[in-house]
GUGUTI-448920 format. One record per atom (N, C-alpha, C): residue number from 0; chain; x, y, z. Coordinates in Angstrom, 2 decimals. Layout:
GUGUTI-448920
@n=NUM | chain=A | c1=X | c2=Y | c3=Z .
...
END
This chain:
GUGUTI-448920
@n=0 | chain=A | c1=116.42 | c2=119.61 | c3=-12.16 .
@n=0 | chain=A | c1=116.89 | c2=118.80 | c3=-11.06 .
@n=0 | chain=A | c1=116.01 | c2=119.07 | c3=-9.84 .
@n=1 | chain=A | c1=115.41 | c2=118.04 | c3=-9.32 .
@n=1 | chain=A | c1=114.55 | c2=118.17 | c3=-8.16 .
@n=1 | chain=A | c1=115.25 | c2=117.61 | c3=-6.93 .
@n=2 | chain=A | c1=115.08 | c2=118.29 | c3=-5.84 .
@n=2 | chain=A | c1=115.62 | c2=117.82 | c3=-4.57 .
@n=2 | chain=A | c1=114.47 | c2=117.26 | c3=-3.76 .
@n=3 | chain=A | c1=114.60 | c2=116.02 | c3=-3.33 .
@n=3 | chain=A | c1=113.56 | c2=115.39 | c3=-2.54 .
@n=3 | chain=A | c1=113.81 | c2=115.66 | c3=-1.06 .
@n=4 | chain=A | c1=112.86 | c2=116.28 | c3=-0.42 .
@n=4 | chain=A | c1=112.95 | c2=116.53 | c3=1.02 .
@n=4 | chain=A | c1=111.90 | c2=115.67 | c3=1.72 .
@n=5 | chain=A | c1=112.31 | c2=115.08 | c3=2.82 .
@n=5 | chain=A | c1=111.37 | c2=114.27 | c3=3.58 .
@n=5 | chain=A | c1=110.32 | c2=115.15 | c3=4.24 .
@n=6 | chain=A | c1=109.15 | c2=114.59 | c3=4.43 .
@n=6 | chain=A | c1=108.06 | c2=115.34 | c3=5.06 .
@n=6 | chain=A | c1=108.42 | c2=115.77 | c3=6.47 .
@n=7 | chain=A | c1=109.14 | c2=114.93 | c3=7.19 .
@n=7 | chain=A | c1=109.54 | c2=115.26 | c3=8.56 .
@n=7 | chain=A | c1=110.47 | c2=116.48 | c3=8.56 .
@n=8 | chain=A | c1=111.39 | c2=116.54 | c3=7.61 .
@n=8 | chain=A | c1=112.32 | c2=117.67 | c3=7.52 .
@n=8 | chain=A | c1=111.56 | c2=118.95 | c3=7.21 .
@n=9 | chain=A | c1=110.63 | c2=118.89 | c3=6.30 .
@n=9 | chain=A | c1=109.84 | c2=120.07 | c3=5.94 .
@n=9 | chain=A | c1=109.03 | c2=120.54 | c3=7.14 .
@n=10 | chain=A | c1=108.42 | c2=119.61 | c3=7.86 .
@n=10 | chain=A | c1=107.61 | c2=119.98 | c3=9.03 .
@n=10 | chain=A | c1=108.46 | c2=120.59 | c3=10.12 .
@n=11 | chain=A | c1=109.65 | c2=120.02 | c3=10.38 .
@n=11 | chain=A | c1=110.53 | c2=120.56 | c3=11.41 .
@n=11 | chain=A | c1=111.02 | c2=121.95 | c3=11.04 .
@n=12 | chain=A | c1=111.40 | c2=122.14 | c3=9.79 .
@n=12 | chain=A | c1=111.86 | c2=123.45 | c3=9.34 .
@n=12 | chain=A | c1=110.73 | c2=124.48 | c3=9.41 .
@n=13 | chain=A | c1=109.53 | c2=124.05 | c3=9.03 .
@n=13 | chain=A | c1=108.38 | c2=124.96 | c3=9.09 .
@n=13 | chain=A | c1=108.10 | c2=125.40 | c3=10.52 .
@n=14 | chain=A | c1=108.19 | c2=124.46 | c3=11.47 .
@n=14 | chain=A | c1=107.98 | c2=124.82 | c3=12.87 .
@n=14 | chain=A | c1=109.03 | c2=125.83 | c3=13.35 .
@n=15 | chain=A | c1=110.26 | c2=125.66 | c3=12.93 .
@n=15 | chain=A | c1=111.32 | c2=126.60 | c3=13.32 .
@n=15 | chain=A | c1=111.12 | c2=127.97 | c3=12.69 .
@n=16 | chain=A | c1=110.64 | c2=128.00 | c3=11.46 .
@n=16 | chain=A | c1=110.34 | c2=129.28 | c3=10.81 .
@n=16 | chain=A | c1=109.21 | c2=129.99 | c3=11.55 .
@n=17 | chain=A | c1=108.17 | c2=129.24 | c3=11.91 .
@n=17 | chain=A | c1=107.06 | c2=129.81 | c3=12.67 .
@n=17 | chain=A | c1=107.55 | c2=130.32 | c3=14.02 .
@n=18 | chain=A | c1=108.37 | c2=129.52 | c3=14.70 .
@n=18 | chain=A | c1=108.90 | c2=129.92 | c3=16.00 .
@n=18 | chain=A | c1=109.74 | c2=131.20 | c3=15.90 .
@n=19 | chain=A | c1=110.59 | c2=131.26 | c3=14.89 .
@n=19 | chain=A | c1=111.41 | c2=132.45 | c3=14.68 .
@n=19 | chain=A | c1=110.57 | c2=133.68 | c3=14.36 .
@n=20 | chain=A | c1=109.53 | c2=133.49 | c3=13.58 .
@n=20 | chain=A | c1=108.63 | c2=134.59 | c3=13.24 .
@n=20 | chain=A | c1=107.91 | c2=135.12 | c3=14.48 .
@n=21 | chain=A | c1=107.50 | c2=134.21 | c3=15.35 .
@n=21 | chain=A | c1=106.85 | c2=134.60 | c3=16.59 .
@n=21 | chain=A | c1=107.82 | c2=135.40 | c3=17.46 .
@n=22 | chain=A | c1=109.08 | c2=134.96 | c3=17.51 .
@n=22 | chain=A | c1=110.09 | c2=135.67 | c3=18.30 .
@n=22 | chain=A | c1=110.32 | c2=137.09 | c3=17.77 .
@n=23 | chain=A | c1=110.42 | c2=137.21 | c3=16.46 .
@n=23 | chain=A | c1=110.62 | c2=138.54 | c3=15.87 .
@n=23 | chain=A | c1=109.41 | c2=139.43 | c3=16.11 .
@n=24 | chain=A | c1=108.21 | c2=138.86 | c3=15.95 .
@n=24 | chain=A | c1=106.99 | c2=139.62 | c3=16.20 .
@n=24 | chain=A | c1=106.92 | c2=140.08 | c3=17.65 .
@n=25 | chain=A | c1=107.32 | c2=139.21 | c3=18.57 .
@n=25 | chain=A | c1=107.32 | c2=139.57 | c3=19.99 .
@n=25 | chain=A | c1=108.31 | c2=140.70 | c3=20.26 .
@n=26 | chain=A | c1=109.48 | c2=140.63 | c3=19.64 .
@n=26 | chain=A | c1=110.46 | c2=141.71 | c3=19.82 .
@n=26 | chain=A | c1=109.91 | c2=143.04 | c3=19.32 .
@n=27 | chain=A | c1=109.22 | c2=143.01 | c3=18.20 .
@n=27 | chain=A | c1=108.63 | c2=144.25 | c3=17.67 .
@n=27 | chain=A | c1=107.53 | c2=144.77 | c3=18.59 .
@n=28 | chain=A | c1=106.74 | c2=143.85 | c3=19.17 .
@n=28 | chain=A | c1=105.70 | c2=144.26 | c3=20.12 .
@n=28 | chain=A | c1=106.33 | c2=144.91 | c3=21.36 .
@n=29 | chain=A | c1=107.42 | c2=144.32 | c3=21.85 .
@n=29 | chain=A | c1=108.10 | c2=144.88 | c3=23.02 .
@n=29 | chain=A | c1=108.57 | c2=146.30 | c3=22.71 .
@n=30 | chain=A | c1=109.14 | c2=146.49 | c3=21.53 .
@n=30 | chain=A | c1=109.59 | c2=147.84 | c3=21.15 .
@n=30 | chain=A | c1=108.43 | c2=148.80 | c3=20.99 .
@n=31 | chain=A | c1=107.33 | c2=148.31 | c3=20.43 .
@n=31 | chain=A | c1=106.16 | c2=149.17 | c3=20.21 .
@n=31 | chain=A | c1=105.56 | c2=149.64 | c3=21.53 .
@n=32 | chain=A | c1=105.38 | c2=148.71 | c3=22.48 .
@n=32 | chain=A | c1=104.74 | c2=149.07 | c3=23.75 .
@n=32 | chain=A | c1=105.64 | c2=149.90 | c3=24.64 .
@n=33 | chain=A | c1=106.95 | c2=149.65 | c3=24.59 .
@n=33 | chain=A | c1=107.91 | c2=150.43 | c3=25.36 .
@n=33 | chain=A | c1=107.53 | c2=150.50 | c3=26.84 .
@n=34 | chain=A | c1=107.14 | c2=149.35 | c3=27.39 .
@n=34 | chain=A | c1=106.70 | c2=149.27 | c3=28.78 .
@n=34 | chain=A | c1=107.26 | c2=147.98 | c3=29.38 .
@n=35 | chain=A | c1=107.88 | c2=148.10 | c3=30.54 .
@n=35 | chain=A | c1=108.54 | c2=146.96 | c3=31.18 .
@n=35 | chain=A | c1=107.54 | c2=145.85 | c3=31.50 .
@n=36 | chain=A | c1=106.39 | c2=146.21 | c3=32.08 .
@n=36 | chain=A | c1=105.41 | c2=145.19 | c3=32.46 .
@n=36 | chain=A | c1=104.91 | c2=144.41 | c3=31.24 .
@n=37 | chain=A | c1=104.61 | c2=145.13 | c3=30.17 .
@n=37 | chain=A | c1=104.13 | c2=144.45 | c3=28.96 .
@n=37 | chain=A | c1=105.24 | c2=143.63 | c3=28.32 .
@n=38 | chain=A | c1=106.48 | c2=144.12 | c3=28.41 .
@n=38 | chain=A | c1=107.61 | c2=143.37 | c3=27.87 .
@n=38 | chain=A | c1=107.80 | c2=142.06 | c3=28.62 .
@n=39 | chain=A | c1=107.65 | c2=142.11 | c3=29.93 .
@n=39 | chain=A | c1=107.77 | c2=140.89 | c3=30.73 .
@n=39 | chain=A | c1=106.64 | c2=139.90 | c3=30.40 .
@n=40 | chain=A | c1=105.45 | c2=140.41 | c3=30.18 .
@n=40 | chain=A | c1=104.32 | c2=139.56 | c3=29.83 .
@n=40 | chain=A | c1=104.56 | c2=138.88 | c3=28.48 .
@n=41 | chain=A | c1=105.03 | c2=139.64 | c3=27.51 .
@n=41 | chain=A | c1=105.33 | c2=139.08 | c3=26.19 .
@n=41 | chain=A | c1=106.45 | c2=138.06 | c3=26.29 .
@n=42 | chain=A | c1=107.49 | c2=138.39 | c3=27.03 .
@n=42 | chain=A | c1=108.62 | c2=137.48 | c3=27.19 .
@n=42 | chain=A | c1=108.21 | c2=136.19 | c3=27.91 .
@n=43 | chain=A | c1=107.35 | c2=136.31 | c3=28.89 .
@n=43 | chain=A | c1=106.83 | c2=135.13 | c3=29.58 .
@n=43 | chain=A | c1=106.03 | c2=134.24 | c3=28.66 .
@n=44 | chain=A | c1=105.28 | c2=134.84 | c3=27.76 .
@n=44 | chain=A | c1=104.52 | c2=134.06 | c3=26.79 .
@n=44 | chain=A | c1=105.45 | c2=133.28 | c3=25.87 .
@n=45 | chain=A | c1=106.57 | c2=133.89 | c3=25.51 .
@n=45 | chain=A | c1=107.54 | c2=133.21 | c3=24.65 .
@n=45 | chain=A | c1=108.17 | c2=132.01 | c3=25.37 .
@n=46 | chain=A | c1=108.28 | c2=132.11 | c3=26.68 .
@n=46 | chain=A | c1=108.85 | c2=131.00 | c3=27.45 .
@n=46 | chain=A | c1=107.96 | c2=129.76 | c3=27.38 .
@n=47 | chain=A | c1=106.69 | c2=129.94 | c3=27.10 .
@n=47 | chain=A | c1=105.79 | c2=128.80 | c3=26.93 .
@n=47 | chain=A | c1=105.86 | c2=128.24 | c3=25.51 .
@n=48 | chain=A | c1=106.03 | c2=129.11 | c3=24.55 .
@n=48 | chain=A | c1=106.00 | c2=128.69 | c3=23.15 .
@n=48 | chain=A | c1=107.25 | c2=127.91 | c3=22.76 .
@n=49 | chain=A | c1=108.42 | c2=128.35 | c3=23.24 .
@n=49 | chain=A | c1=109.69 | c2=127.71 | c3=22.86 .
@n=49 | chain=A | c1=109.75 | c2=126.22 | c3=23.15 .
@n=50 | chain=A | c1=109.50 | c2=125.80 | c3=24.39 .
@n=50 | chain=A | c1=109.55 | c2=124.37 | c3=24.68 .
@n=50 | chain=A | c1=108.49 | c2=123.55 | c3=23.93 .
@n=51 | chain=A | c1=107.34 | c2=124.14 | c3=23.70 .
@n=51 | chain=A | c1=106.30 | c2=123.43 | c3=22.96 .
@n=51 | chain=A | c1=106.75 | c2=123.16 | c3=21.53 .
@n=52 | chain=A | c1=107.35 | c2=124.16 | c3=20.89 .
@n=52 | chain=A | c1=107.85 | c2=124.00 | c3=19.53 .
@n=52 | chain=A | c1=108.96 | c2=122.95 | c3=19.51 .
@n=53 | chain=A | c1=109.85 | c2=122.98 | c3=20.52 .
@n=53 | chain=A | c1=110.94 | c2=122.01 | c3=20.58 .
@n=53 | chain=A | c1=110.40 | c2=120.59 | c3=20.73 .
@n=54 | chain=A | c1=109.44 | c2=120.39 | c3=21.61 .
@n=54 | chain=A | c1=108.87 | c2=119.06 | c3=21.82 .
@n=54 | chain=A | c1=108.21 | c2=118.54 | c3=20.55 .
@n=55 | chain=A | c1=107.45 | c2=119.38 | c3=19.89 .
@n=55 | chain=A | c1=106.78 | c2=118.96 | c3=18.65 .
@n=55 | chain=A | c1=107.81 | c2=118.63 | c3=17.57 .
@n=56 | chain=A | c1=108.83 | c2=119.47 | c3=17.44 .
@n=56 | chain=A | c1=109.86 | c2=119.25 | c3=16.43 .
@n=56 | chain=A | c1=110.64 | c2=117.96 | c3=16.69 .
@n=57 | chain=A | c1=111.02 | c2=117.71 | c3=17.93 .
@n=57 | chain=A | c1=111.73 | c2=116.48 | c3=18.27 .
@n=57 | chain=A | c1=110.84 | c2=115.27 | c3=18.05 .
@n=58 | chain=A | c1=109.57 | c2=115.38 | c3=18.38 .
@n=58 | chain=A | c1=108.64 | c2=114.28 | c3=18.17 .
@n=58 | chain=A | c1=108.53 | c2=113.94 | c3=16.68 .
@n=59 | chain=A | c1=108.42 | c2=114.95 | c3=15.85 .
@n=59 | chain=A | c1=108.36 | c2=114.71 | c3=14.40 .
@n=59 | chain=A | c1=109.64 | c2=114.03 | c3=13.93 .
@n=60 | chain=A | c1=110.78 | c2=114.48 | c3=14.42 .
@n=60 | chain=A | c1=112.05 | c2=113.87 | c3=14.04 .
@n=60 | chain=A | c1=112.15 | c2=112.42 | c3=14.50 .
@n=61 | chain=A | c1=111.70 | c2=112.15 | c3=15.72 .
@n=61 | chain=A | c1=111.75 | c2=110.78 | c3=16.23 .
@n=61 | chain=A | c1=110.83 | c2=109.85 | c3=15.45 .
@n=62 | chain=A | c1=109.67 | c2=110.35 | c3=15.10 .
@n=62 | chain=A | c1=108.76 | c2=109.54 | c3=14.29 .
@n=62 | chain=A | c1=109.39 | c2=109.26 | c3=12.92 .
@n=63 | chain=A | c1=110.11 | c2=110.26 | c3=12.40 .
@n=63 | chain=A | c1=110.76 | c2=110.09 | c3=11.10 .
@n=63 | chain=A | c1=111.87 | c2=109.06 | c3=11.10 .
@n=64 | chain=A | c1=112.56 | c2=108.89 | c3=12.24 .
@n=64 | chain=A | c1=113.66 | c2=107.94 | c3=12.27 .
@n=64 | chain=A | c1=113.33 | c2=106.68 | c3=13.07 .
@n=65 | chain=A | c1=112.10 | c2=106.53 | c3=13.49 .
@n=65 | chain=A | c1=111.72 | c2=105.41 | c3=14.35 .
@n=65 | chain=A | c1=112.03 | c2=104.05 | c3=13.72 .
@n=66 | chain=A | c1=111.90 | c2=103.94 | c3=12.42 .
@n=66 | chain=A | c1=112.16 | c2=102.65 | c3=11.79 .
@n=66 | chain=A | c1=113.65 | c2=102.39 | c3=11.57 .
@n=67 | chain=A | c1=114.49 | c2=103.41 | c3=11.73 .
@n=67 | chain=A | c1=115.92 | c2=103.26 | c3=11.49 .
@n=67 | chain=A | c1=116.74 | c2=103.12 | c3=12.77 .
@n=68 | chain=A | c1=116.14 | c2=103.41 | c3=13.92 .
@n=68 | chain=A | c1=116.87 | c2=103.43 | c3=15.19 .
@n=68 | chain=A | c1=116.24 | c2=102.42 | c3=16.14 .
@n=69 | chain=A | c1=117.08 | c2=101.80 | c3=16.96 .
@n=69 | chain=A | c1=116.56 | c2=100.82 | c3=17.91 .
@n=69 | chain=A | c1=115.76 | c2=101.51 | c3=19.01 .
@n=70 | chain=A | c1=114.92 | c2=100.74 | c3=19.65 .
@n=70 | chain=A | c1=114.04 | c2=101.26 | c3=20.71 .
@n=70 | chain=A | c1=114.86 | c2=101.82 | c3=21.86 .
@n=71 | chain=A | c1=115.99 | c2=101.19 | c3=22.20 .
@n=71 | chain=A | c1=116.81 | c2=101.68 | c3=23.31 .
@n=71 | chain=A | c1=117.40 | c2=103.05 | c3=23.00 .
@n=72 | chain=A | c1=117.80 | c2=103.26 | c3=21.77 .
@n=72 | chain=A | c1=118.33 | c2=104.58 | c3=21.40 .
@n=72 | chain=A | c1=117.23 | c2=105.64 | c3=21.41 .
@n=73 | chain=A | c1=116.02 | c2=105.27 | c3=21.01 .
@n=73 | chain=A | c1=114.91 | c2=106.22 | c3=21.08 .
@n=73 | chain=A | c1=114.63 | c2=106.61 | c3=22.53 .
@n=74 | chain=A | c1=114.75 | c2=105.66 | c3=23.44 .
@n=74 | chain=A | c1=114.55 | c2=105.95 | c3=24.86 .
@n=74 | chain=A | c1=115.64 | c2=106.90 | c3=25.35 .
@n=75 | chain=A | c1=116.89 | c2=106.68 | c3=24.94 .
@n=75 | chain=A | c1=117.98 | c2=107.58 | c3=25.31 .
@n=75 | chain=A | c1=117.74 | c2=109.00 | c3=24.78 .
@n=76 | chain=A | c1=117.25 | c2=109.10 | c3=23.56 .
@n=76 | chain=A | c1=116.95 | c2=110.41 | c3=22.98 .
@n=76 | chain=A | c1=115.84 | c2=111.09 | c3=23.77 .
@n=77 | chain=A | c1=114.80 | c2=110.34 | c3=24.10 .
@n=77 | chain=A | c1=113.69 | c2=110.90 | c3=24.89 .
@n=77 | chain=A | c1=114.19 | c2=111.36 | c3=26.27 .
@n=78 | chain=A | c1=115.08 | c2=110.58 | c3=26.87 .
@n=78 | chain=A | c1=115.65 | c2=110.98 | c3=28.18 .
@n=78 | chain=A | c1=116.47 | c2=112.26 | c3=28.04 .
@n=79 | chain=A | c1=117.20 | c2=112.38 | c3=26.94 .
@n=79 | chain=A | c1=117.98 | c2=113.59 | c3=26.70 .
@n=79 | chain=A | c1=117.10 | c2=114.83 | c3=26.55 .
@n=80 | chain=A | c1=116.01 | c2=114.69 | c3=25.83 .
@n=80 | chain=A | c1=115.06 | c2=115.80 | c3=25.68 .
@n=80 | chain=A | c1=114.46 | c2=116.15 | c3=27.04 .
@n=81 | chain=A | c1=114.13 | c2=115.12 | c3=27.82 .
@n=81 | chain=A | c1=113.60 | c2=115.35 | c3=29.16 .
@n=81 | chain=A | c1=114.60 | c2=116.11 | c3=30.04 .
@n=82 | chain=A | c1=115.88 | c2=115.75 | c3=29.93 .
@n=82 | chain=A | c1=116.92 | c2=116.45 | c3=30.70 .
@n=82 | chain=A | c1=117.04 | c2=117.92 | c3=30.27 .
@n=83 | chain=A | c1=116.94 | c2=118.16 | c3=28.98 .
@n=83 | chain=A | c1=116.99 | c2=119.55 | c3=28.48 .
@n=83 | chain=A | c1=115.83 | c2=120.34 | c3=29.06 .
@n=84 | chain=A | c1=114.63 | c2=119.78 | c3=29.02 .
@n=84 | chain=A | c1=113.46 | c2=120.49 | c3=29.54 .
@n=84 | chain=A | c1=113.57 | c2=120.71 | c3=31.03 .
@n=85 | chain=A | c1=114.07 | c2=119.70 | c3=31.75 .
@n=85 | chain=A | c1=114.25 | c2=119.85 | c3=33.20 .
@n=85 | chain=A | c1=115.27 | c2=120.95 | c3=33.50 .
@n=86 | chain=A | c1=116.37 | c2=120.97 | c3=32.77 .
@n=86 | chain=A | c1=117.41 | c2=121.98 | c3=32.99 .
@n=86 | chain=A | c1=116.94 | c2=123.39 | c3=32.69 .
@n=87 | chain=A | c1=116.11 | c2=123.52 | c3=31.68 .
@n=87 | chain=A | c1=115.60 | c2=124.85 | c3=31.32 .
@n=87 | chain=A | c1=114.59 | c2=125.35 | c3=32.35 .
@n=88 | chain=A | c1=113.76 | c2=124.45 | c3=32.88 .
@n=88 | chain=A | c1=112.69 | c2=124.86 | c3=33.77 .
@n=88 | chain=A | c1=113.04 | c2=124.80 | c3=35.24 .
@n=89 | chain=A | c1=114.19 | c2=124.22 | c3=35.60 .
@n=89 | chain=A | c1=114.52 | c2=124.15 | c3=37.04 .
@n=89 | chain=A | c1=114.96 | c2=125.51 | c3=37.53 .
@n=90 | chain=A | c1=114.64 | c2=125.77 | c3=38.80 .
@n=90 | chain=A | c1=114.96 | c2=127.08 | c3=39.37 .
@n=90 | chain=A | c1=115.88 | c2=126.96 | c3=40.54 .
END
């Protein structure tokens, strides 16, 4: 019995696995260095990687459903992603 997975699903899952692996690796680096300044530098680097992975993953998902969803709903989804990014980055 074979399970058919869409290419978009595989790509999105792969990006999340990569993102999680980077997070775990960063945590191990923070523990290894045992230094506040280096920990902040590593943590700041992760703040750049997270939104990039999210944007790429959402883009892949949107491309995967573009033929099934109306243009107005795609615009609403894009606005929602924009609001998430604005909320995360606003100070």
